[in-house]
C-alpha positions in Angstrom: 0.0 0.0 0.0 2.9 2.4 0.7 4.3 1.7 -2.8 0.9 2.4 -4.4 0.6 5.6 -2.3 4.0 6.7 -3.4 3.2 6.3 -7.1 -0.2 8.0 -6.9 1.0 10.8 -4.6 -1.5 9.9 -1.9 -1.4 9.0 1.8 -1.1 5.3 2.7 -4.1 5.7 4.9 -6.2 6.8 1.9 -5.2 3.6 0.0 -6.1 1.5 3.0 -9.5 3.1 3.4 -10.2 2.7 -0.3 -9.4 -1.1 -0.2 -11.5 -1.6 2.9 -14.5 -0.4 1.1 -14.2 -3.3 -1.4 -13.5 -6.4 0.8 -14.3 -8.8 -2.1 -11.7 -7.3 -4.4 -10.9 -3.8 -5.6 -12.1 -2.7 -9.0 -11.4 0.9 -10.1 -14.5 1.3 -12.3 -16.9 0.2 -9.6 -15.1 2.3 -7.0 -15.4 5.4 -9.3 -19.1 4.7 -9.8 -19.6 4.3 -6.1 -17.8 7.6 -5.3 -19.8 9.5 -7.9 -23.1 8.2 -6.6 -22.2 9.0 -3.0 -21.1 12.5 -3.9 -24.3 13.1 -5.9 -26.5 11.9 -3.0 -24.6 14.0 -0.5 -25.0 17.2 -2.6 -28.7 16.7 -3.4 -29.9 14.9 -0.2 -32.8 17.4 -0.1 -34.3 15.9 -3.3 -35.6 13.1 -1.1 -38.3 15.4 0.1 -39.7 15.8 -3.4 -39.6 12.1 -4.2 -41.3 10.9 -1.0 -44.7 12.5 -0.4 -45.2 11.2 3.2 -41.8 12.5 4.3 -42.4 15.9 2.7 -45.9 16.1 4.4 -44.4 15.4 7.8 -41.7 18.0 7.3 -44.2 20.6 6.2 -46.5 19.8 9.1 -43.6 20.3 11.6 -42.7 23.6 10.0 -46.3 24.8 10.3 -46.2 23.8 14.0 -43.2 26.1 14.6 -40.6 23.3 14.7 -37.1 24.0 13.4 -35.5 21.6 11.0 -33.3 20.1 13.7 -36.3 19.3 15.8 -38.1 17.7 12.8 -35.0 15.6 12.0 -34.7 14.5 15.6 -38.3 13.4 15.7 -37.9 11.4 12.5 -34.8 9.7 14.0 -36.9 8.6 17.0 -39.8 7.4 14.8 -38.1 5.9 11.7 -34.4 5.7 12.7 -33.5 8.9 10.8 -34.5 9.4 7.2 -33.3 13.0 6.5 -30.9 15.4 8.2 -31.6 19.0 9.4 -29.1 20.4 6.9 -31.0 18.7 4.1 -34.2 20.3 5.2 -32.5 23.7 5.3 -31.1 23.1 1.8 -34.6 22.2 0.5 -36.0 25.4 2.0 -33.2 27.5 0.4 -32.6 25.9 -2.9 -35.8 24.3 -4.1 -38.9 26.0 -5.5 -41.2 23.7 -3.6 -39.4 24.4 -0.4 -39.2 28.2 -0.6 -42.9 28.6 0.0 -42.6 27.0 3.4 -39.5 28.9 4.5 -41.7 31.7 5.9 -42.4 29.3 8.8 -38.8 29.4 10.0 -38.0 31.6 13.0 -36.1 34.8 11.9 -35.8 33.5 8.3 -35.0 36.1 5.7 -34.8 35.5 2.0 -31.4 36.4 0.5 -32.5 38.4 -2.5 -30.2 40.6 -4.4 -31.1 44.3 -3.9 -31.5 46.3 -7.1 -28.3 48.2 -7.5 -28.6 52.0 -7.7 -27.2 53.0 -11.0 -25.1 56.2 -10.6 -22.4 57.4 -12.8 -20.0 54.5 -12.0 -19.0 52.6 -15.0 -20.6 55.0 -17.5 -18.4 58.2 -17.3 -19.0 60.3 -20.4 -16.1 60.7 -22.9 -13.9 58.4 -20.9 -10.6 56.9 -22.3 -9.4 53.5 -21.1 -6.2 53.2 -19.3 -5.1 50.6 -21.9 -4.7 53.5 -24.4 -2.3 55.3 -22.1 1.2 55.3 -23.4 4.2 54.2 -21.3 4.3 55.9 -17.9 6.5 58.9 -18.0 7.2 62.1 -16.0 4.0 63.9 -15.2 1.8 60.8 -15.1 -0.6 61.3 -12.1 -3.2 59.1 -10.4 -6.0 60.4 -8.2 -8.5 59.1 -5.7 -10.7 60.0 -2.7 -10.0 58.8 0.8 -13.4 59.0 2.5 -14.4 59.8 6.1 -16.3 57.5 8.5 -20.0 57.0 7.9 -20.9 59.5 10.6 -18.4 62.0 9.3 -18.3 64.3 6.3 -15.9 65.3 3.6 -12.9 63.4 2.2 -9.3 63.8 1.2 -8.5 64.1 -2.5 -5.2 62.4 -3.1 -3.0 62.7 -6.2 0.4 61.2 -6.7 3.0 61.4 -9.5 4.0 57.9 -10.7 7.8 58.5 -11.3 8.6 60.6 -8.2 5.9 59.2 -5.9 5.2 62.8 -4.9 1.9 63.1 -3.1 -0.6 66.0 -3.0 -3.6 65.9 -0.8 -6.4 68.4 -0.1 -9.6 68.3 1.9 -12.9 68.4 0.0 -16.2 69.1 1.8 -18.2 66.5 -0.2 -17.9 63.8 -2.8 -19.3 65.9 -5.7 -17.6 66.2 -9.1 -17.3 70.0 -8.8 -15.3 69.7 -5.6 -13.0 67.1 -7.0 -12.5 69.1 -10.2 -11.4 72.2 -8.2 -8.6 70.2 -6.6 -7.4 69.0 -10.0 -7.4 72.6 -11.4 -5.1 73.7 -8.6 -3.0 70.6 -9.3 -2.4 71.4 -12.9 -1.4 75.0 -12.0 1.2 74.1 -9.4 2.7 71.0 -10.9 3.7 69.5 -14.3 0.8 67.3 -15.3 0.9 65.3 -18.5 -2.0 63.0 -17.7 -4.3 62.0 -14.9 -5.7 58.5 -14.3 -9.0 58.1 -12.4 -11.2 55.3 -11.1 -14.9 54.9 -12.1 -16.3 57.0 -9.2 -19.0 59.5 -10.0 -16.8 62.3 -8.5 -14.7 62.1 -11.6 -17.5 62.8 -14.1 -16.1 66.3 -14.9 -12.8 64.9 -16.0 -13.1 66.5 -19.5 -12.6 70.0 -17.9 -9.0 69.1 -17.1 -6.4 70.7 -19.2 -4.4 67.5 -19.4 -5.1 64.0 -20.8 -7.4 61.8 -18.7 -7.7 58.0 -18.5 -9.9 55.6 -16.5 -9.2 52.3 -15.0 -11.3 49.3 -15.6 -14.2 48.8 -13.2 -13.2 47.2 -9.9 -9.5 47.3 -10.9 -7.8 49.5 -8.3 -4.6 47.6 -8.9 -4.2 49.6 -12.1 -3.5 52.6 -9.9 -1.2 50.7 -7.6 1.0 53.6 -6.7 -1.9 55.7 -5.7 -3.4 52.9 -3.6 -0.1 52.6 -1.8 0.0 56.3 -1.0 -3.5 56.1 0.4 -2.3 53.3 2.6 0.6 55.5 3.9 -2.0 58.2 4.6 -4.1 55.8 6.5 -1.3 55.2 9.0 -1.9 58.7 10.3 -5.7 58.9 9.6 -7.1 55.3 10.1 -10.4 54.2 8.9 -13.2 55.8 10.8 -11.5 59.3 10.9 -13.8 62.2 10.3 -11.8 64.4 8.0 -14.0 67.5 8.8 -12.2 67.5 12.2 -8.7 67.4 10.7 -7.1 70.8 10.3 -5.3 71.9 7.2 -2.0 72.2 9.2 -2.4 68.6 10.4 -2.9 67.3 6.9 0.1 69.3 5.6 2.3 67.9 8.3 1.4 64.4 7.4 1.9 64.9 3.7 5.3 66.5 4.3 6.3 63.4 6.3 5.3 61.2 3.5 7.1 63.3 0.8 10.2 63.7 2.9 10.8 60.1 3.8 13.5 58.1 2.0 11.9 55.5 -0.4 13.6 52.3 -1.5 12.0 52.5 -5.0 13.7 56.0 -5.4 17.1 54.8 -4.3 16.4 56.0 -0.8 15.9 59.5 -2.0 12.7 61.4 -1.0 9.8 62.1 -3.3 10.4 65.8 -3.0 14.0 65.5 -4.1 13.0 63.5 -7.2 10.0 65.8 -8.0 12.2 68.9 -8.0 14.9 67.2 -10.0 12.4 66.1 -12.7 10.7 69.5 -12.8 7.4 68.2 -11.6 7.1 71.0 -9.0 6.7 74.2 -11.0 7.7 76.5 -8.1 10.4 74.7 -6.0 11.2 77.8 -3.9 10.4 77.1 -0.3 10.3 73.3 -0.8 12.3 71.5 1.9 14.9 69.2 0.4 16.3 66.4 2.6 20.0 65.9 2.8 
C-alpha cells in the first residue's frame, strides 16, 4: 500500500480506506461509480423530500407547527431511525422552488434576495478613455482618488500622486461631488507639471473633461491599475485610520502628514525622497520654499 501511495502521490491511509470499502476485491471502475453516486447523493440529499410524499408532508407539518429543521429531523430519528438530516431540510427550503414557499415558517428567516443596485455614474463616465490607451508611464503621469471619512463624518481627502517621483498631493474636500473634485485638479495642474491623470470609475470624476491634461480611466473594480496611488493612500491611513472624520482634521495637520510622506526616503527611489525627485524632474513648478532632505 505504501508503494501504491508513493506512485499515486496519496497517503497510505487513503489507499487503506479505499481497499477496505471493497473487501471482495478492488475494482477501479466500480469504486469510481460508487464515489460519484455517493457525492451526488450528498449534494442533493434534499431531493428526497420531493420524491417521498409522506416525508415531505411530515416536514411541512412540523414547520407549520413552529418546529425548526433540527427538531423535525430529531423526531424522525426517533420514529423511523432517521430518514433525513436537518441540513437537508435547510437546503430544501433555500434551494428548491417547492421548499421556498414554506421557508416563511422558519424563525427569523430572511430571503437572500439581491437588492437592485442603484445606477449612478459609476462605469458610464462620459467621454472616458481607457487606461489601456495610455502610453508608457513617464514624467507627469498622475493618479488620483478620494479617501473618505467615516459614515458618521463628512468630507474626504482628495489624493493625487505622480508615478515616477511618488510625490503626493492631498487636499480636503467638503463633499464627494464632481465639482469639488475638479477644483482640486485645477489647482494641481497650475502648481505641478501634469501630462495625464488616471481616475477610477467613481462619479466624483465625471467632470474629467474639464481638465487641461489628458485623462484616463481604470477598468471597473481594478484598483490595482492605480497601484502607486493605492499605496500612497495606505501610507496616509497610517496617520488617519479608517473611521476618521476628516472634517475635524485641520489643514495644518494634513500638511504635516503629507510633508512626512514626501520627505521620507523611499527604496524605490534609491532612498531619496519624493520631494527631491520631483524637484529634479521639474514636476514642482515653483520649487522655492520646498524643503529638500540631505
